[in-house]
Structure formats: structure tokens, C-alpha cells
N, C-alpha and C positions, 0 to 999 in steps of 0.2 A: 585040680586047678586049671585044667586046659578052659574046661566051660567057663572059667573066671575070664580066661585070654578072650574066648571066642564071643563073649556076652560083659563086657566090660561095667553094665549098669549095677548099681549095686544092689537095687532094689530085686533084682532076677535073683543075683545071688544069695541073699540072703533068704529067700525063700526056698533055696534046696535045703532038703533035710540035714540037720548036725552043720550045715556051711558056717553058723559064726563059731560053733566050737572050734573048726578046722582053723578059721582066721585067729580066734584066741591063741591056739597052742601054736602058733604060726609066731604071731607076735612074742610070746613068753621065749620061744625059742631063740630068735633075734635078739632080745634083749639079754638072753643071758649067753649067748655069743659076744655082743656086744662087749658085756661087762666081762668076758674071758679074755678078749683080746686089750682090752684098756688094763688088766692087769699083769699081762703077760710085757705090753710096752712100758707100763710102770716098771715093773721087775729089771728090763734090759736098763731102763735110764737110770737106776740105783745103782747098776755097776759103772755107767759112763757118764757121770753127771752133765756134760757138754753134748749128750743127746736130748736133753731138756731146750735146747735151742731149737729143735725142729718141731714142726707140728706131726702131726697122726702120720698122716697122708704122706709127708715125705720121710719120715721114720721108717715107715713100711716099707718104702719105695727103697731107701736105704739098704733095708733089711734085705729084701729081694735082688739088689743088685751085688752086695758080698757074697748072696748065695751061688751067683750064676757067674760070678768070675766077670761081673762088669763094670766098666767105668764108675767109680765115685767121687770122683773129683767136683761134681756139680755141688756137692755137699761140705766139700772144706771149707770153703769161705764161711757157710752157716756155722759150722763147727768152731772153727778157730779165728779170731778177727785177725785179720792182718795178713792172711795164709794165701 
């Protein structure tokens, strides 16, 4: 993919042999990855329904903060009203 970075014009990159197949493979890979992330988040939300009050990026940040023992107080007001 270095050539794509060096030559960002689409027409140049599509003329390279099998480049279109590489792009389709990457698109399928990222679509599959996104589906797995959404399934993971849904599984966690089913365990504790208050997580539905967070959007996906907030929820991922919360999960990262918990795993690194960082402060999660920024999300308490979103999870519990009046807290």
C-alpha cells in the first residue's frame, strides 16, 4: 500500500495489477472487523443495560479506561442520571 500513499490518484493505483482485488479484500476485512466490534459492544451492553446510554466511541473509551485503571468519572453522569 506504500504506492497508494506515494501516488494517491485513484486512476494510477487501479492500473496496477491486482490492486482492485487488494482493495476489495481490505474492504471486506474492515467490514468484518466492524461487525465483530459491534457484536462485542452489543454483548457487553446486554450484560449491563446502562451502557446503552453511551454511543460506541464513548463505550469503547470507557472500556479502555477500565482496563488501564484510569478515571471513569467522566461517564458516570451519562450512565446514571443525577449522579
